[in-house]
N, C-alpha and C positions, 0 to 999 in steps of 0.2 A: 504494500500500500504506500509506504514512504517513497518508493521508487516512482510510482505513478504520480504522486504529488510533486516530486522534484522535476520530473519530465514536464508536467503541465506548467509549472512555474517557469522553466527554461523556455518553453515554447511561447508563453504569454509575455515574457520580458522583451522589451524593445531592444534592438541591436544598439549597443553603445558606440561602436566604432563604424566609421564609414566603410563601405565596401565598394569595390569596383571589379566587375568581371571583365577580363580582357576580351575585346571583340575579335581578336585573331588568335589562332592556335600556335603558330610558329612565326619566328621573325622572317622566314623566307616568304611569308604571305604579306609582309608589311609593305604597303604601297609607299613609294618614295615621292614626296611632294616637295620637300625642302632639301636643298643641297647645301645651302649656306645660311643656316639659321641664326648666325651671330653677326650683328652689325659692327664691323671693325672700327667704324668712325663714330659710334654712338657715345654719348656722355654717360658712362656707367653710373657715376654718382647720382646723376639726375634720374636715371631709370630706376635705380634702387630706391631713392627717396620718394619717387612717384608711387612705386609699389607699396611702400609703407604707408603713404598718405591714403591711398585707396583702401588698404587693409584696415586702417583705423576707422574709416567710414563704413566699410562693408562687414567688419568683424570677421574677416577671413584670415587665414595664414598667409605668410609671404613665402614664396618659393623663388629662390635665386639660383639660376642655372648658370654655373661657371663653365665655360667651354670654349671651343674654337672650331672654325670651319674645316680645318685639316683633320679633325678627329672623327673617325668612323663611328665610334660609340656615341659621340655628341649628335651626329646626324641621325643615328638610329633613334636615340631618345627624342629628339625634336620631331621626327616623323611619327613616332609612337604617340606622342602627345597630340598630334594633329588628327588622329583617328576620331571620328565624331563622338563616340561614347566617352572616350578618354578626355577629349577637349571639353565636353559638357561637364564631366566630373571635376576636372581641374578648375574650370570657370566657377563652379559652385562652391569650391572650397579654398581656392588659392588666388592670390594676386601674384602673377608671374613676372619675373624680370630676367632677361638673358643678359649675360655679361661676357664679352669676348676677353679671354685672358691671353690671346696670342700664343706665343710659344713659351708660356709661363713667364712673360715679361711685361704684361699689360694689365692694368686695372687690379693689381694685387692688393690695393688698399681695401677692396671690398671684402675678400676673405679675412684680411687682417682685422677688420672690425669685429669678427667673430672668433678671434684668437688663432686663426690659421696664418701664422707668420713665416713658417718654413715653406719650402717649395711644395706646391700641391702634389699629392700622391698620384694624381691622374685627373683626367676630365672625361666625361662631365662630373663635376662635383656639385651636389645640390645642398644648399643651405635652406633650411626651413625654420621660420621664426614666427613668433607671435607679432601682432601689430605693434606691440611695444618694443620689439627688438630682441626678445629673449629667444635664443636658438634652441630648437626642440630636438634636433638630430645630431647633436655634437658627437655622439658615439658612432655614428655611421654615415658621415657626410660623403664618404667615398664608396658607398654601397653600390652605386650604379656606374662606376667608372668603366666597367666592362659590360655595358648595356647590351651589346650585340650578342654576348654569350649568355645572357639571362633569358629566362622564359618570359613571354609577354605577361603572364600572370604574376611573375615575381616583380616586374616593374609596376604593375597595377597595385599589387599588395604594398609595395613601398610607398607609393603615393597615398594610398588609403590609410596607411599606418599613422600618418601625421595629420590627416585631414581634420580631425576633431579634437 
């Protein structure tokens, strides 16, 4: 009887974390829409400041994507986020800012704001923060640096993990 009550409670409880089911099964099926997702001439400080300003109004998380156009994994991540279901999920939970880090020689003041002062371990590097600037993913900022070798669901799970 206790088992049935526990099962009923679990089924009745609302899901506390956001979920996102990947709309593709394998990366081989990922359509390529963006080949150069990072604007090498953009003002990174202004882009990040604008994302935080939007987040304070929308009460969403800030997602800072540090990457470069030469990086295959960055292109994979950018295209994954362009999938309609993923794009809708990201728009509902995050204010997104892309920052071009060149060959690890550009816009490094952005990761430095979050304590990443040594050379980046790889790109893409994602920084997820509250609208007030508190970083939420300090322990796994480099989790998607090999995005092309991750499953689509692993990428979706990573984005969902910090969405709420």
